[in-house]
C-alpha positions as CSV (number, residue, x, y, z in Angstrom):
1,M,96.6,73.4,91.9
2,N,99.7,73.4,89.7
3,I,101.7,76.4,88.6
4,Q,100.4,76.4,85.0
5,E,96.8,76.5,86.4
6,L,97.7,79.4,88.7
7,I,99.2,81.3,85.8
8,R,96.2,80.8,83.6
9,M,93.7,81.7,86.4
10,R,95.4,84.7,87.9
11,R,94.4,88.2,86.9
12,S,95.3,91.6,88.4
13,V,92.8,92.6,91.0
14,R,92.2,96.3,91.6
15,T,88.7,96.2,93.2
16,F,88.6,94.5,96.6
17,D,85.7,93.7,98.8
18,G,87.1,95.6,101.8
19,T,87.5,92.4,103.9
20,P,90.8,92.7,105.9
21,L,93.5,90.1,104.9
22,C,93.1,87.3,107.5
23,E,96.0,86.7,109.8
24,E,96.6,83.2,108.5
25,D,96.9,84.3,104.9
26,A,99.2,87.2,106.0
27,S,101.4,84.9,108.0
28,R,101.6,82.3,105.2
29,I,102.5,84.9,102.5
30,L,105.2,86.5,104.7
31,N,106.7,83.1,105.6
32,F,106.7,82.0,101.9
33,A,108.3,85.3,100.9
34,S,111.1,84.9,103.5
35,K,112.1,81.6,102.0
36,T,111.8,82.4,98.3
37,E,115.1,82.7,96.5
38,N,116.0,84.0,93.0
39,P,118.6,82.9,90.4
40,Y,120.7,86.0,91.0
41,D,121.0,85.2,94.8
42,L,120.1,88.7,95.7
43,P,118.5,89.3,99.1
44,I,115.1,91.1,99.3
45,E,113.4,92.3,102.5
46,W,109.6,91.9,102.5
47,T,107.0,93.6,104.6
48,L,103.2,93.9,105.0
49,L,101.8,97.5,105.3
50,D,98.6,98.6,107.0
51,A,97.2,101.1,104.5
52,E,95.2,103.1,107.0
53,K,98.0,103.2,109.6
54,E,100.6,104.2,107.1
55,G,98.5,106.6,105.1
56,L,98.9,104.6,101.9
57,A,96.7,104.5,98.8
58,S,96.7,104.1,95.0
59,P,94.3,105.9,92.7
60,V,93.7,102.6,90.8
61,I,92.9,100.4,93.9
62,V,89.6,100.2,95.6
63,G,88.8,98.5,99.0
64,A,92.4,97.3,99.9
65,N,93.5,97.5,103.5
66,T,96.9,95.8,103.2
67,Y,99.9,96.2,100.8
68,F,102.9,93.9,100.3
69,A,106.2,95.5,99.5
70,G,109.9,94.6,99.1
71,K,113.1,96.6,99.2
72,M,116.7,95.6,98.1
73,R,120.0,97.1,97.3
74,R,120.2,98.9,93.9
75,V,122.8,96.5,92.3
76,P,123.2,94.9,88.9
77,H,120.3,92.5,88.1
78,A,118.2,93.9,91.0
79,E,115.2,94.4,88.6
80,E,115.3,90.8,87.3
81,A,115.7,89.3,90.8
82,F,112.9,91.4,92.1
83,G,110.5,90.5,89.3
84,Y,111.3,86.8,89.6
85,T,110.8,86.7,93.4
86,F,107.8,89.0,93.5
87,E,106.0,86.9,90.9
88,K,106.7,83.7,92.9
89,I,105.0,85.3,95.8
90,V,102.1,86.6,93.7
91,L,101.4,83.1,92.4
92,Y,101.5,81.7,95.9
93,A,99.0,84.4,97.0
94,Q,96.8,83.3,94.1
95,S,96.9,79.7,95.4
96,L,95.5,81.0,98.7
97,G,92.7,82.9,97.0
98,V,94.3,86.3,97.7
99,G,94.1,88.9,95.0
100,T,97.1,91.0,93.9
101,T,98.2,93.4,91.3
102,W,101.7,94.8,90.4
103,I,101.9,98.6,91.1
104,A,105.0,100.6,90.1
105,G,103.8,104.0,89.1
106,T,100.2,104.5,90.2
107,M,100.9,105.2,93.9
108,D,102.3,107.8,96.2
109,R,105.8,106.4,96.0
110,K,107.3,108.7,98.6
111,A,104.7,107.5,101.2
112,F,105.3,103.9,100.4
113,E,109.1,104.3,100.6
114,R,108.8,106.0,104.0
115,A,106.6,103.1,105.2
116,V,109.1,100.6,104.0
117,R,112.0,102.7,105.3
118,V,114.0,102.7,102.1
119,S,117.5,104.0,102.8
120,E,120.2,105.4,100.5
121,G,121.3,102.8,98.0
122,E,118.1,100.8,98.3
123,V,115.1,100.6,96.0
124,M,111.5,99.6,96.4
125,P,110.6,98.6,92.9
126,C,106.9,97.6,93.2
127,V,104.1,96.9,95.7
128,S,100.9,95.0,95.6
129,P,97.6,95.2,97.5
130,L,96.6,92.0,99.2
131,G,93.0,91.1,99.7
132,Y,89.9,89.4,98.4
133,A,88.4,90.4,95.0
134,A,85.1,92.1,94.9
135,E,82.3,90.4,93.0
136,K,82.3,93.2,90.5
137,M,85.1,95.3,89.1
138,S,84.9,99.1,89.5
139,L,84.3,101.1,86.4
140,R,87.8,102.5,86.7
141,E,89.3,99.0,86.7
142,T,87.1,97.9,83.8
143,M,88.3,100.9,81.7
144,M,91.9,100.4,82.7
145,R,91.9,96.8,81.6
146,K,90.3,97.7,78.3
147,G,92.9,100.5,77.8
148,I,95.9,98.1,78.1
149,R,94.1,95.2,76.5
150,A,94.9,93.2,79.7
151,D,93.3,90.0,78.5
152,S,95.2,89.8,75.2
153,R,98.7,88.5,74.5
154,L,101.1,88.5,71.5
155,A,101.1,85.4,69.3
156,F,103.4,82.5,70.1
157,G,105.5,83.0,66.9
158,T,106.0,86.7,67.7
159,L,107.7,85.9,71.0
160,F,109.6,82.7,70.5
161,F,112.2,81.7,67.9
162,D,113.8,78.5,66.6
163,G,117.6,78.9,66.4
164,S,117.6,82.6,65.4
165,F,115.4,85.6,65.3
166,E,114.8,84.9,61.6
167,K,112.7,81.8,62.3
168,P,109.6,82.0,64.5
169,L,109.0,78.9,66.6
170,T,105.6,77.2,66.1
171,E,103.7,75.5,69.0
172,E,104.0,72.2,67.0
173,N,107.8,72.5,67.0
174,A,108.2,73.6,70.6
175,G,107.9,70.0,71.8
176,S,108.4,69.6,75.6
177,L,108.9,73.4,75.9
178,K,105.5,74.3,74.7
179,D,103.9,74.6,78.2
180,A,106.9,76.5,79.7
181,L,106.8,79.0,76.8
182,E,103.1,79.4,77.0
183,A,103.5,80.2,80.7
184,V,105.9,83.0,79.6
185,R,103.5,84.2,76.9
186,L,100.8,84.6,79.6
187,A,103.0,86.5,82.0
188,P,101.9,90.0,83.2
189,S,104.0,93.0,82.2
190,A,104.1,96.8,82.7
191,V,101.2,98.2,80.6
192,N,101.0,94.8,78.9
193,R,104.0,95.5,76.6
194,Q,105.3,91.8,76.8
195,P,109.0,92.6,76.2
196,W,110.3,89.1,76.4
197,R,111.7,87.3,73.3
198,V,113.1,83.7,73.6
199,V,115.4,81.9,71.2
200,I,115.7,78.1,71.5
201,R,119.1,77.2,70.4
202,G,121.9,74.7,71.4
203,G,119.9,73.0,74.0
204,A,119.0,76.2,75.8
205,A,116.4,78.9,76.0
206,H,117.9,82.4,75.6
207,F,115.9,85.3,76.9
208,Y,116.1,88.8,75.4
209,K,114.3,92.0,76.2
210,K,112.8,94.1,73.4
211,Q,113.0,97.5,74.9
212,D,110.1,100.0,74.6
213,K,110.7,103.7,74.7
214,G,110.0,105.4,78.0
215,M,110.3,102.3,80.1
216,S,113.8,103.0,81.4
217,D,115.4,106.1,82.8
218,G,119.0,104.8,82.3
219,S,119.4,103.8,85.9
220,W,116.3,101.7,86.4
221,D,114.5,99.6,83.8
222,I,111.0,98.4,84.7
223,Q,111.0,96.0,81.7
224,K,113.8,94.1,83.4
225,I,111.3,93.4,86.2
226,D,109.1,92.0,83.5
227,M,111.9,89.8,82.3
228,G,112.3,88.5,85.9
229,I,108.6,87.5,85.8
230,A,109.1,85.7,82.5
231,L,112.1,83.8,83.9
232,C,110.0,82.8,86.9
233,H,107.2,81.5,84.7
234,F,109.5,79.6,82.4
235,E,111.6,78.0,85.2
236,S,108.5,77.0,87.3
237,A,106.5,75.6,84.3
238,A,109.5,73.8,82.8
239,A,110.3,72.1,86.1
240,E,106.6,71.1,86.5
241,S,106.8,69.6,83.0
242,G,109.6,67.3,84.1
243,L,112.5,69.4,82.6
244,R,115.6,70.4,84.5
245,P,116.2,74.1,83.6
246,A,119.6,75.4,84.8
247,F,120.0,79.2,85.0
248,L,123.0,80.9,83.5
249,I,124.2,84.2,82.0
250,A,126.1,83.4,78.9
251,D,125.3,85.5,75.8
252,P,125.2,83.1,72.8
253,G,125.9,85.9,70.4
254,I,122.7,85.5,68.3
255,P,122.3,88.4,65.9
256,H,119.4,90.7,66.9
257,E,117.9,94.1,66.2
258,D,118.9,97.3,67.9
259,G,116.9,97.7,71.1
260,T,116.9,94.0,71.8
261,V,119.2,93.1,74.7
262,Y,120.3,89.7,76.0
263,I,119.2,88.9,79.6
264,A,119.8,85.3,80.6
265,S,119.5,81.7,79.6
266,Y,118.3,78.3,80.8
267,S,120.2,75.2,79.7
268,L,117.9,72.3,79.0
269,G,120.1,69.2,79.2
270,N,117.2,66.8,78.9
271,H,115.2,68.7,76.3
């Protein structure tokens, strides 16, 4: 199964069948996580948590016995690096038939941080349950998905631009980047806000974050985690399409609205 199929197939799972995560899947996921790198070259420490043993729970999760978590130093670009790496692992879990969902706020954060042994200067951005989806979603999950319109996404031309923010990019004009950009469009994000905006210019894809109010406290920005997810989807799908995306941070100086912030770029020498 290729990365684009995994992206299209995956959904957030909040209702699990109660079957414990099998040892083989647990071992594979931890092994994959330990070898997964990110473009910012920031180390992340990953761990599996026994929910019953550690006294862990989330009010939006039913039937999960295991959680997956990571901690890292609170340094510049920590959010983007975490989002990129966590999403790689989430998609790998999907390939094994293991259900996941990103959880940042709907949990007893102090309990999870104790279980992960977060020390001063470290941060545990998100966790995910790991398990096998129940045949039927709980009423709580069904209502939650409806509330955030989980199955809808913004239009292609709202997210992607040709040369400047003044000119929306059409799918017809996206050329060899169409699949990679569609992979970005389908990415998950906090309360489905989809903050990514991408300008194709000068042989590169330039990623910007359109900030929503209340998503950053000044020291930590959950929408930068979303941007890391978008970078992961773009790079993975572009490489699968035969492109050679090269990561760089070099603000091209494209005029943009207040509240829109440059994040990173991928040069596309063979686009």
